[in-house]
N, CA, C and O atoms as a Tripos MOL2 file, in Angstrom:
@<TRIPOS>MOLECULE
protein
  268   267    67     0     0
PROTEIN
NO_CHARGES

@<TRIPOS>ATOM
      1 N           1.1060   48.0220    8.4730 N.3       1 MET1
      2 CA          2.0180   46.9580    8.5810 C.3       1 MET1
      3 C           3.1930   46.8070    8.2490 C.2       1 MET1
      4 O           3.3350   47.5930    7.3120 O.2       1 MET1
      5 N           3.7840   46.4860    8.3560 N.am      2 SER2
      6 CA          5.2750   45.7270    7.7020 C.3       2 SER2
      7 C           5.1440   44.6550    7.0830 C.2       2 SER2
      8 O           4.2900   43.9150    7.5730 O.2       2 SER2
      9 N           5.7600   44.2050    6.0160 N.am      3 SER3
     10 CA          6.2020   43.1630    5.1380 C.3       3 SER3
     11 C           6.5310   41.8560    6.0370 C.2       3 SER3
     12 O           6.2580   40.7350    5.6070 O.2       3 SER3
     13 N           7.0530   42.0240    7.1410 N.am      4 GLU4
     14 CA          7.3530   41.0550    7.9270 C.3       4 GLU4
     15 C           6.2600   40.7950    8.3720 C.2       4 GLU4
     16 O           5.5530   40.0130    7.7370 O.2       4 GLU4
     17 N           5.7080   41.4650    9.8020 N.am      5 SER5
     18 CA          4.4730   41.3060   10.4520 C.3       5 SER5
     19 C           3.5980   40.0870    9.2950 C.2       5 SER5
     20 O           3.4040   38.9680    9.7700 O.2       5 SER5
     21 N           2.9760   40.4300    7.4290 N.am      6 VAL6
     22 CA          2.4150   40.2310    6.9130 C.3       6 VAL6
     23 C           2.4010   38.7020    6.5270 C.2       6 VAL6
     24 O           1.6040   37.7970    6.2800 O.2       6 VAL6
     25 N           3.9970   38.9920    6.6400 N.am      7 GLY7
     26 CA          4.3730   37.3800    6.2670 C.3       7 GLY7
     27 C           4.5400   36.6920    7.6430 C.2       7 GLY7
     28 O           4.3540   35.4980    7.4050 O.2       7 GLY7
     29 N           4.7280   36.8000    8.6080 N.am      8 GLY8
     30 CA          4.4390   36.1780    9.8570 C.3       8 GLY8
     31 C           2.8940   35.6610    9.9700 C.2       8 GLY8
     32 O           2.3860   34.5980   10.3260 O.2       8 GLY8
     33 N           2.5550   36.4920    9.6580 N.am      9 ILE9
     34 CA          0.6680   35.6770    9.7050 C.3       9 ILE9
     35 C          -0.1130   35.5780    8.4470 C.2       9 ILE9
     36 O          -1.3390   35.4840    8.3920 O.2       9 ILE9
     37 N           0.6650   35.6050    7.4950 N.am     10 CYS10
     38 CA          0.4150   34.6170    6.6330 C.3      10 CYS10
     39 C           0.9440   32.9280    6.6150 C.2      10 CYS10
     40 O           0.2370   31.9890    6.2480 O.2      10 CYS10
     41 N           2.0300   32.8530    6.9920 N.am     11 GLY11
     42 CA          3.2690   31.8200    7.8620 C.3      11 GLY11
     43 C           2.3750   31.0510    9.1690 C.2      11 GLY11
     44 O           2.5310   29.8570    9.4250 O.2      11 GLY11
     45 N           1.7700   31.6220    9.6580 N.am     12 ALA12
     46 CA          0.8240   31.1150   10.7510 C.3      12 ALA12
     47 C          -0.9010   30.7270   10.4660 C.2      12 ALA12
     48 O          -1.7150   30.3410   11.3040 O.2      12 ALA12
     49 N          -1.0190   30.8650    9.6630 N.am     13 ILE13
     50 CA         -2.2260   30.5480    8.8380 C.3      13 ILE13
     51 C          -1.5540   29.0050    7.5080 C.2      13 ILE13
     52 O          -2.1020   27.9020    7.5240 O.2      13 ILE13
     53 N          -0.6360   29.2580    6.7580 N.am     14 VAL14
     54 CA         -0.2640   28.5270    6.4930 C.3      14 VAL14
     55 C           0.0370   26.9180    7.0400 C.2      14 VAL14
     56 O          -0.2640   25.8440    6.5190 O.2      14 VAL14
     57 N           0.6480   27.1810    8.1170 N.am     15 ALA15
     58 CA          1.3670   26.6660    8.9520 C.3      15 ALA15
     59 C           0.1410   25.3370    9.8740 C.2      15 ALA15
     60 O           0.1460   24.1320   10.1280 O.2      15 ALA15
     61 N          -0.9270   26.7570   10.1260 N.am     16 ALA16
     62 CA         -2.2250   25.5720   10.8360 C.3      16 ALA16
     63 C          -2.8690   25.2450    9.9500 C.2      16 ALA16
     64 O          -3.7560   24.6860   10.5950 O.2      16 ALA16
     65 N          -3.1360   25.1420    9.0150 N.am     17 ILE17
     66 CA         -4.0480   25.1940    7.4840 C.3      17 ILE17
     67 C          -2.8240   22.9390    8.1280 C.2      17 ILE17
     68 O          -3.1970   21.9590    8.7730 O.2      17 ILE17
     69 N          -1.5210   23.2920    7.4250 N.am     18 VAL18
     70 CA         -1.0010   22.2220    7.0100 C.3      18 VAL18
     71 C          -1.4460   21.0970    8.7050 C.2      18 VAL18
     72 O          -1.9720   19.9860    8.6410 O.2      18 VAL18
     73 N          -1.1980   21.5390    9.5240 N.am     19 LEU19
     74 CA         -1.3950   20.8600    9.9830 C.3      19 LEU19
     75 C          -2.6190   20.3800   11.1140 C.2      19 LEU19
     76 O          -2.5690   19.5650   12.0350 O.2      19 LEU19
     77 N          -3.6580   21.2000   10.6520 N.am     20 ALA20
     78 CA         -5.0660   20.6280   10.9620 C.3      20 ALA20
     79 C          -4.7320   19.3150    9.3750 C.2      20 ALA20
     80 O          -5.0910   18.1440    9.5060 O.2      20 ALA20
     81 N          -4.2820   19.6300    8.5080 N.am     21 GLY21
     82 CA         -4.8990   18.4370    7.2420 C.3      21 GLY21
     83 C          -3.7430   16.7920    7.7400 C.2      21 GLY21
     84 O          -3.9880   15.5990    7.5620 O.2      21 GLY21
     85 N          -2.2540   17.6220    8.5220 N.am     22 ALA22
     86 CA         -2.1060   16.2030    8.9630 C.3      22 ALA22
     87 C          -3.0090   15.8620   10.0360 C.2      22 ALA22
     88 O          -3.4800   14.7310    9.9250 O.2      22 ALA22
     89 N          -3.2280   16.2510   10.6270 N.am     23 VAL23
     90 CA         -4.0340   15.9240   11.7790 C.3      23 VAL23
     91 C          -5.4110   15.3110   11.2790 C.2      23 VAL23
     92 O          -6.0470   14.5460   12.0040 O.2      23 VAL23
     93 N          -5.8320   15.6610   10.0570 N.am     24 VAL24
     94 CA         -7.5960   15.3530    9.8750 C.3      24 VAL24
     95 C          -7.0810   14.1310    8.8390 C.2      24 VAL24
     96 O          -7.8820   13.2450    8.5380 O.2      24 VAL24
     97 N          -5.8200   14.1200    8.3490 N.am     25 PHE25
     98 CA         -5.6670   12.6000    7.6960 C.3      25 PHE25
     99 C          -4.5720   12.0600    7.8270 C.2      25 PHE25
    100 O          -3.7780   11.7530    6.9380 O.2      25 PHE25
    101 N          -4.4790   11.9130    9.0180 N.am     26 GLY26
    102 CA         -2.5500   11.0140    9.1730 C.3      26 GLY26
    103 C          -2.6760   11.3310   10.4110 C.2      26 GLY26
    104 O          -2.0740   12.3770   10.6540 O.2      26 GLY26
    105 N          -3.1730   10.9040   11.2570 N.am     27 PRO27
    106 CA         -2.7180   10.8470   12.5530 C.3      27 PRO27
    107 C          -1.4250   10.1260   13.4760 C.2      27 PRO27
    108 O          -1.5520    9.0200   14.0030 O.2      27 PRO27
    109 N          -0.3270   10.8540   13.5580 N.am     28 ILE28
    110 CA          0.5650   10.1770   14.2160 C.3      28 ILE28
    111 C           0.3440    9.2900   15.0700 C.2      28 ILE28
    112 O          -0.5490    9.2620   15.9170 O.2      28 ILE28
    113 N           1.4890    8.2440   14.7780 N.am     29 GLY29
    114 CA          1.3870    6.7550   15.7750 C.3      29 GLY29
    115 C           0.3040    6.1110   15.4280 C.2      29 GLY29
    116 O          -0.0020    6.0300   14.2390 O.2      29 GLY29
    117 N          -0.5460    5.4780   16.5300 N.am     30 GLN30
    118 CA         -1.0870    4.2800   16.6260 C.3      30 GLN30
    119 C          -3.3350    5.5440   17.2520 C.2      30 GLN30
    120 O          -4.3850    4.9180   17.4030 O.2      30 GLN30
    121 N          -3.2520    6.9430   17.3970 N.am     31 PHE31
    122 CA         -3.7120    7.5160   18.2020 C.3      31 PHE31
    123 C          -4.8870    7.3580   16.5100 C.2      31 PHE31
    124 O          -4.4650    7.5900   15.3770 O.2      31 PHE31
    125 N          -5.9060    7.0480   16.7500 N.am     32 GLY32
    126 CA         -7.2980    7.3400   15.7830 C.3      32 GLY32
    127 C          -6.7810    6.1170   14.5110 C.2      32 GLY32
    128 O          -6.5080    6.6720   13.4460 O.2      32 GLY32
    129 N          -6.6860    5.2120   14.5000 N.am     33 LYS33
    130 CA         -5.9660    4.2210   13.8480 C.3      33 LYS33
    131 C          -6.6250    2.8850   14.6560 C.2      33 LYS33
    132 O          -6.3840    2.5360   15.8110 O.2      33 LYS33
    133 N          -7.5350    2.2510   13.6730 N.am     34 PRO34
    134 CA         -7.6620    0.9760   14.1660 C.3      34 PRO34
    135 C          -6.8240    0.5870   14.6440 C.2      34 PRO34
    136 O          -5.8650    1.3550   14.7120 O.2      34 PRO34
    137 N          -6.6670   -0.8060   15.2550 N.am     35 PRO35
    138 CA         -5.0990   -1.3580   15.6590 C.3      35 PRO35
    139 C          -5.5250   -2.4870   14.7940 C.2      35 PRO35
    140 O          -6.4950   -2.5860   14.0420 O.2      35 PRO35
    141 N          -4.4480   -3.4160   15.1150 N.am     36 LYS36
    142 CA         -3.6730   -4.0680   13.3050 C.3      36 LYS36
    143 C          -3.9760   -5.4590   14.0220 C.2      36 LYS36
    144 O          -3.7210   -5.9600   15.1170 O.2      36 LYS36
    145 N          -4.9280   -5.9900   12.3760 N.am     37 PRO37
    146 CA         -5.4400   -7.1770   13.3270 C.3      37 PRO37
    147 C          -4.4740   -8.8680   13.5660 C.2      37 PRO37
    148 O          -3.6450   -9.2460   12.7390 O.2      37 PRO37
    149 N          -4.7300   -9.4500   14.4930 N.am     38 ALA38
    150 CA         -3.8780  -10.9640   14.5300 C.3      38 ALA38
    151 C          -3.9460  -11.7180   13.1520 C.2      38 ALA38
    152 O          -4.9730  -11.9770   12.5250 O.2      38 ALA38
    153 N          -2.6040  -12.0310   12.7920 N.am     39 LYS39
    154 CA         -2.4040  -13.3910   11.8570 C.3      39 LYS39
    155 C          -2.7410  -14.6920   11.8800 C.2      39 LYS39
    156 O          -1.8940  -15.5780   11.9900 O.2      39 LYS39
    157 N          -4.0580  -14.9220   11.7760 N.am     40 ALA40
    158 CA         -4.4790  -16.4570   12.1450 C.3      40 ALA40
    159 C          -4.0800  -17.1010   11.1560 C.2      40 ALA40
    160 O          -4.6370  -16.8840   10.0800 O.2      40 ALA40
    161 N          -2.6100  -18.4340   11.2580 N.am     41 GLU41
    162 CA         -2.4700  -18.8100   10.6480 C.3      41 GLU41
    163 C          -3.6270  -19.9320   10.4840 C.2      41 GLU41
    164 O          -4.3680  -20.4210   11.3370 O.2      41 GLU41
    165 N          -3.5250  -20.1800    9.0510 N.am     42 PRO42
    166 CA         -4.5290  -21.3330    8.0900 C.3      42 PRO42
    167 C          -4.3770  -22.3160    9.4080 C.2      42 PRO42
    168 O          -4.1230  -21.8670   10.5260 O.2      42 PRO42
    169 N          -4.5150  -23.3380    9.2040 N.am     43 ALA43
    170 CA         -4.0260  -25.2900    9.6290 C.3      43 ALA43
    171 C          -3.5060  -25.3500    8.0910 C.2      43 ALA43
    172 O          -3.7850  -24.6600    7.1100 O.2      43 ALA43
    173 N          -2.8420  -26.1930    8.2350 N.am     44 PRO44
    174 CA         -1.7770  -27.1910    7.0400 C.3      44 PRO44
    175 C          -2.7560  -27.8980    6.3680 C.2      44 PRO44
    176 O          -3.5910  -28.5030    7.0400 O.2      44 PRO44
    177 N          -2.8080  -27.9320    5.0540 N.am     45 ALA45
    178 CA         -3.8410  -28.6210    4.5620 C.3      45 ALA45
    179 C          -3.1020  -29.8860    4.2450 C.2      45 ALA45
    180 O          -1.8960  -29.8940    3.9980 O.2      45 ALA45
    181 N          -4.0820  -31.2710    4.2630 N.am     46 ALA46
    182 CA         -3.4270  -32.4650    4.1130 C.3      46 ALA46
    183 C          -2.6400  -32.9670    3.1230 C.2      46 ALA46
    184 O          -3.1660  -33.0880    2.0170 O.2      46 ALA46
    185 N          -1.6760  -33.2390    3.2400 N.am     47 ALA47
    186 CA         -0.6870  -33.4050    1.7520 C.3      47 ALA47
    187 C          -1.7280  -34.4310    0.7530 C.2      47 ALA47
    188 O          -2.2340  -35.3770    1.3560 O.2      47 ALA47
    189 N          -2.0170  -34.3050   -0.5280 N.am     48 PRO48
    190 CA         -2.5880  -35.1030   -1.6920 C.3      48 PRO48
    191 C          -1.9170  -36.7170   -1.8980 C.2      48 PRO48
    192 O          -0.7900  -36.9820   -2.3140 O.2      48 PRO48
    193 N          -2.9220  -37.6140   -1.4950 N.am     49 ALA49
    194 CA         -2.4620  -39.1600   -1.7220 C.3      49 ALA49
    195 C          -1.4340  -39.2560   -2.9680 C.2      49 ALA49
    196 O          -0.2710  -39.6430   -2.8510 O.2      49 ALA49
    197 N          -2.2890  -38.6720   -4.6790 N.am     50 VAL50
    198 CA         -1.4890  -38.6580   -5.9070 C.3      50 VAL50
    199 C          -1.3600  -37.4850   -6.0850 C.2      50 VAL50
    200 O          -2.1670  -36.6070   -5.7790 O.2      50 VAL50
    201 N          -0.0630  -37.3330   -6.7300 N.am     51 PRO51
    202 CA          0.1990  -36.1130   -6.9870 C.3      51 PRO51
    203 C          -0.6320  -35.4900   -8.0210 C.2      51 PRO51
    204 O          -1.5990  -36.1840   -8.3360 O.2      51 PRO51
    205 N          -0.5080  -34.2470   -8.7050 N.am     52 ALA52
    206 CA         -1.5080  -33.3540   -9.5290 C.3      52 ALA52
    207 C          -0.7400  -33.7230  -10.6420 C.2      52 ALA52
    208 O           0.4170  -34.1410  -10.6110 O.2      52 ALA52
    209 N          -1.5860  -33.5090  -11.8220 N.am     53 ALA53
    210 CA         -0.6830  -33.7200  -12.7480 C.3      53 ALA53
    211 C          -0.2650  -32.7090  -13.4580 C.2      53 ALA53
    212 O          -0.9370  -31.6830  -13.3500 O.2      53 ALA53
    213 N           1.1630  -32.6720  -14.5560 N.am     54 PRO54
    214 CA          1.5820  -31.2860  -14.9840 C.3      54 PRO54
    215 C           1.0480  -30.4140  -15.1010 C.2      54 PRO54
    216 O          -0.1690  -30.5870  -15.1740 O.2      54 PRO54
    217 N           1.3820  -29.4370  -15.1630 N.am     55 ALA55
    218 CA          0.4040  -28.4070  -16.0500 C.3      55 ALA55
    219 C           0.6870  -28.0280  -17.5500 C.2      55 ALA55
    220 O           1.7200  -27.5530  -18.0220 O.2      55 ALA55
    221 N          -0.6580  -28.4060  -18.2690 N.am     56 PRO56
    222 CA         -0.8700  -28.2700  -19.7340 C.3      56 PRO56
    223 C           0.1860  -27.4840  -19.9700 C.2      56 PRO56
    224 O           0.6420  -26.8090  -19.0470 O.2      56 PRO56
    225 N           1.1210  -27.4140  -22.0880 N.am     57 ARG57
    226 CA          1.8510  -27.1460  -21.8790 C.3      57 ARG57
    227 C           1.4110  -26.9020  -23.1980 C.2      57 ARG57
    228 O           0.4880  -27.5710  -23.6630 O.2      57 ARG57
    229 N           2.3050  -25.4850  -24.2440 N.am     58 GLY58
    230 CA          1.3900  -24.5200  -24.9280 C.3      58 GLY58
    231 C           1.7100  -25.9720  -26.4010 C.2      58 GLY58
    232 O           2.0630  -27.1210  -26.1340 O.2      58 GLY58
    233 N           1.5190  -25.5730  -27.4700 N.am     59 PRO59
    234 CA          2.3730  -25.9070  -28.5960 C.3      59 PRO59
    235 C           3.8760  -26.0460  -29.2970 C.2      59 PRO59
    236 O           4.3260  -25.0780  -29.9100 O.2      59 PRO59
    237 N           4.4260  -26.9360  -29.2190 N.am     60 VAL60
    238 CA          5.6560  -26.8700  -29.9020 C.3      60 VAL60
    239 C           6.3910  -27.1640  -31.0790 C.2      60 VAL60
    240 O           6.3420  -28.2490  -31.6580 O.2      60 VAL60
    241 N           7.4310  -25.6790  -31.6110 N.am     61 ILE61
    242 CA          6.4810  -25.3710  -32.7220 C.3      61 ILE61
    243 C           8.2930  -25.7890  -32.7370 C.2      61 ILE61
    244 O           9.1790  -25.3330  -32.0140 O.2      61 ILE61
    245 N           8.3970  -26.9470  -33.9890 N.am     62 ARG62
    246 CA          9.9230  -27.1400  -34.3620 C.3      62 ARG62
    247 C          10.5390  -26.6890  -35.2900 C.2      62 ARG62
    248 O          11.7690  -26.6430  -35.2750 O.2      62 ARG62
    249 N           9.7100  -26.2000  -36.4350 N.am     63 GLU63
    250 CA         10.9470  -25.7410  -36.9050 C.3      63 GLU63
    251 C           9.4220  -23.9210  -38.3390 C.2      63 GLU63
    252 O           8.2700  -23.6010  -38.6320 O.2      63 GLU63
    253 N          10.5660  -23.6580  -38.4830 N.am     64 VAL64
    254 CA          9.5420  -21.5170  -38.7070 C.3      64 VAL64
    255 C           9.9010  -21.9860  -40.2370 C.2      64 VAL64
    256 O          11.0340  -22.4570  -40.1360 O.2      64 VAL64
    257 N           9.4550  -22.0930  -41.6970 N.am     65 PRO65
    258 CA          9.5160  -21.9700  -42.6790 C.3      65 PRO65
    259 C          10.9550  -20.3030  -42.8030 C.2      65 PRO65
    260 O          11.3990  -19.3190  -42.2110 O.2      65 PRO65
    261 N          11.0580  -21.3460  -44.3700 N.am     66 ASN66
    262 CA         11.9540  -19.2810  -44.4850 C.3      66 ASN66
    263 C          11.2180  -19.1070  -45.2900 C.2      66 ASN66
    264 O          10.8900  -20.0340  -46.0290 O.2      66 ASN66
    265 N          10.5870  -17.5760  -45.4560 N.am     67 GLN67
    266 CA          9.9890  -17.0220  -46.3860 C.3      67 GLN67
    267 C          10.7350  -15.7230  -47.2150 C.2      67 GLN67
    268 O          10.1490  -15.1640  -48.1420 O.2      67 GLN67
@<TRIPOS>BOND
     1     1     2 1
     2     2     3 1
     3     3     4 2
     4     3     5 am
     5     5     6 1
     6     6     7 1
     7     7     8 2
     8     7     9 am
     9     9    10 1
    10    10    11 1
    11    11    12 2
    12    11    13 am
    13    13    14 1
    14    14    15 1
    15    15    16 2
    16    15    17 am
    17    17    18 1
    18    18    19 1
    19    19    20 2
    20    19    21 am
    21    21    22 1
    22    22    23 1
    23    23    24 2
    24    23    25 am
    25    25    26 1
    26    26    27 1
    27    27    28 2
    28    27    29 am
    29    29    30 1
    30    30    31 1
    31    31    32 2
    32    31    33 am
    33    33    34 1
    34    34    35 1
    35    35    36 2
    36    35    37 am
    37    37    38 1
    38    38    39 1
    39    39    40 2
    40    39    41 am
    41    41    42 1
    42    42    43 1
    43    43    44 2
    44    43    45 am
    45    45    46 1
    46    46    47 1
    47    47    48 2
    48    47    49 am
    49    49    50 1
    50    50    51 1
    51    51    52 2
    52    51    53 am
    53    53    54 1
    54    54    55 1
    55    55    56 2
    56    55    57 am
    57    57    58 1
    58    58    59 1
    59    59    60 2
    60    59    61 am
    61    61    62 1
    62    62    63 1
    63    63    64 2
    64    63    65 am
    65    65    66 1
    66    66    67 1
    67    67    68 2
    68    67    69 am
    69    69    70 1
    70    70    71 1
    71    71    72 2
    72    71    73 am
    73    73    74 1
    74    74    75 1
    75    75    76 2
    76    75    77 am
    77    77    78 1
    78    78    79 1
    79    79    80 2
    80    79    81 am
    81    81    82 1
    82    82    83 1
    83    83    84 2
    84    83    85 am
    85    85    86 1
    86    86    87 1
    87    87    88 2
    88    87    89 am
    89    89    90 1
    90    90    91 1
    91    91    92 2
    92    91    93 am
    93    93    94 1
    94    94    95 1
    95    95    96 2
    96    95    97 am
    97    97    98 1
    98    98    99 1
    99    99   100 2
   100    99   101 am
   101   101   102 1
   102   102   103 1
   103   103   104 2
   104   103   105 am
   105   105   106 1
   106   106   107 1
   107   107   108 2
   108   107   109 am
   109   109   110 1
   110   110   111 1
   111   111   112 2
   112   111   113 am
   113   113   114 1
   114   114   115 1
   115   115   116 2
   116   115   117 am
   117   117   118 1
   118   118   119 1
   119   119   120 2
   120   119   121 am
   121   121   122 1
   122   122   123 1
   123   123   124 2
   124   123   125 am
   125   125   126 1
   126   126   127 1
   127   127   128 2
   128   127   129 am
   129   129   130 1
   130   130   131 1
   131   131   132 2
   132   131   133 am
   133   133   134 1
   134   134   135 1
   135   135   136 2
   136   135   137 am
   137   137   138 1
   138   138   139 1
   139   139   140 2
   140   139   141 am
   141   141   142 1
   142   142   143 1
   143   143   144 2
   144   143   145 am
   145   145   146 1
   146   146   147 1
   147   147   148 2
   148   147   149 am
   149   149   150 1
   150   150   151 1
   151   151   152 2
   152   151   153 am
   153   153   154 1
   154   154   155 1
   155   155   156 2
   156   155   157 am
   157   157   158 1
   158   158   159 1
   159   159   160 2
   160   159   161 am
   161   161   162 1
   162   162   163 1
   163   163   164 2
   164   163   165 am
   165   165   166 1
   166   166   167 1
   167   167   168 2
   168   167   169 am
   169   169   170 1
   170   170   171 1
   171   171   172 2
   172   171   173 am
   173   173   174 1
   174   174   175 1
   175   175   176 2
   176   175   177 am
   177   177   178 1
   178   178   179 1
   179   179   180 2
   180   179   181 am
   181   181   182 1
   182   182   183 1
   183   183   184 2
   184   183   185 am
   185   185   186 1
   186   186   187 1
   187   187   188 2
   188   187   189 am
   189   189   190 1
   190   190   191 1
   191   191   192 2
   192   191   193 am
   193   193   194 1
   194   194   195 1
   195   195   196 2
   196   195   197 am
   197   197   198 1
   198   198   199 1
   199   199   200 2
   200   199   201 am
   201   201   202 1
   202   202   203 1
   203   203   204 2
   204   203   205 am
   205   205   206 1
   206   206   207 1
   207   207   208 2
   208   207   209 am
   209   209   210 1
   210   210   211 1
   211   211   212 2
   212   211   213 am
   213   213   214 1
   214   214   215 1
   215   215   216 2
   216   215   217 am
   217   217   218 1
   218   218   219 1
   219   219   220 2
   220   219   221 am
   221   221   222 1
   222   222   223 1
   223   223   224 2
   224   223   225 am
   225   225   226 1
   226   226   227 1
   227   227   228 2
   228   227   229 am
   229   229   230 1
   230   230   231 1
   231   231   232 2
   232   231   233 am
   233   233   234 1
   234   234   235 1
   235   235   236 2
   236   235   237 am
   237   237   238 1
   238   238   239 1
   239   239   240 2
   240   239   241 am
   241   241   242 1
   242   242   243 1
   243   243   244 2
   244   243   245 am
   245   245   246 1
   246   246   247 1
   247   247   248 2
   248   247   249 am
   249   249   250 1
   250   250   251 1
   251   251   252 2
   252   251   253 am
   253   253   254 1
   254   254   255 1
   255   255   256 2
   256   255   257 am
   257   257   258 1
   258   258   259 1
   259   259   260 2
   260   259   261 am
   261   261   262 1
   262   262   263 1
   263   263   264 2
   264   263   265 am
   265   265   266 1
   266   266   267 1
   267   267   268 2
@<TRIPOS>SUBSTRUCTURE
     1 MET1         2 RESIDUE 1 A MET
     2 SER2         6 RESIDUE 1 A SER
     3 SER3        10 RESIDUE 1 A SER
     4 GLU4        14 RESIDUE 1 A GLU
     5 SER5        18 RESIDUE 1 A SER
     6 VAL6        22 RESIDUE 1 A VAL
     7 GLY7        26 RESIDUE 1 A GLY
     8 GLY8        30 RESIDUE 1 A GLY
     9 ILE9        34 RESIDUE 1 A ILE
    10 CYS10       38 RESIDUE 1 A CYS
    11 GLY11       42 RESIDUE 1 A GLY
    12 ALA12       46 RESIDUE 1 A ALA
    13 ILE13       50 RESIDUE 1 A ILE
    14 VAL14       54 RESIDUE 1 A VAL
    15 ALA15       58 RESIDUE 1 A ALA
    16 ALA16       62 RESIDUE 1 A ALA
    17 ILE17       66 RESIDUE 1 A ILE
    18 VAL18       70 RESIDUE 1 A VAL
    19 LEU19       74 RESIDUE 1 A LEU
    20 ALA20       78 RESIDUE 1 A ALA
    21 GLY21       82 RESIDUE 1 A GLY
    22 ALA22       86 RESIDUE 1 A ALA
    23 VAL23       90 RESIDUE 1 A VAL
    24 VAL24       94 RESIDUE 1 A VAL
    25 PHE25       98 RESIDUE 1 A PHE
    26 GLY26      102 RESIDUE 1 A GLY
    27 PRO27      106 RESIDUE 1 A PRO
    28 ILE28      110 RESIDUE 1 A ILE
    29 GLY29      114 RESIDUE 1 A GLY
    30 GLN30      118 RESIDUE 1 A GLN
    31 PHE31      122 RESIDUE 1 A PHE
    32 GLY32      126 RESIDUE 1 A GLY
    33 LYS33      130 RESIDUE 1 A LYS
    34 PRO34      134 RESIDUE 1 A PRO
    35 PRO35      138 RESIDUE 1 A PRO
    36 LYS36      142 RESIDUE 1 A LYS
    37 PRO37      146 RESIDUE 1 A PRO
    38 ALA38      150 RESIDUE 1 A ALA
    39 LYS39      154 RESIDUE 1 A LYS
    40 ALA40      158 RESIDUE 1 A ALA
    41 GLU41      162 RESIDUE 1 A GLU
    42 PRO42      166 RESIDUE 1 A PRO
    43 ALA43      170 RESIDUE 1 A ALA
    44 PRO44      174 RESIDUE 1 A PRO
    45 ALA45      178 RESIDUE 1 A ALA
    46 ALA46      182 RESIDUE 1 A ALA
    47 ALA47      186 RESIDUE 1 A ALA
    48 PRO48      190 RESIDUE 1 A PRO
    49 ALA49      194 RESIDUE 1 A ALA
    50 VAL50      198 RESIDUE 1 A VAL
    51 PRO51      202 RESIDUE 1 A PRO
    52 ALA52      206 RESIDUE 1 A ALA
    53 ALA53      210 RESIDUE 1 A ALA
    54 PRO54      214 RESIDUE 1 A PRO
    55 ALA55      218 RESIDUE 1 A ALA
    56 PRO56      222 RESIDUE 1 A PRO
    57 ARG57      226 RESIDUE 1 A ARG
    58 GLY58      230 RESIDUE 1 A GLY
    59 PRO59      234 RESIDUE 1 A PRO
    60 VAL60      238 RESIDUE 1 A VAL
    61 ILE61      242 RESIDUE 1 A ILE
    62 ARG62      246 RESIDUE 1 A ARG
    63 GLU63      250 RESIDUE 1 A GLU
    64 VAL64      254 RESIDUE 1 A VAL
    65 PRO65      258 RESIDUE 1 A PRO
    66 ASN66      262 RESIDUE 1 A ASN
    67 GLN67      266 RESIDUE 1 A GLN
């Protein structure tokens, strides 16, 4: 057997493994994939009658002593 035929056989084996892996792990297109769920838009919430209080703020440092 010449090196060209050995290379061809090894190439065919590698190509078959890659093709099988592509089919198993990631089918092309929508084949074998679940359909995408439709987006269900929630009903808009009623606006609150009283506006919410502002978020509490952290401590304010007015002056930093020079050490």
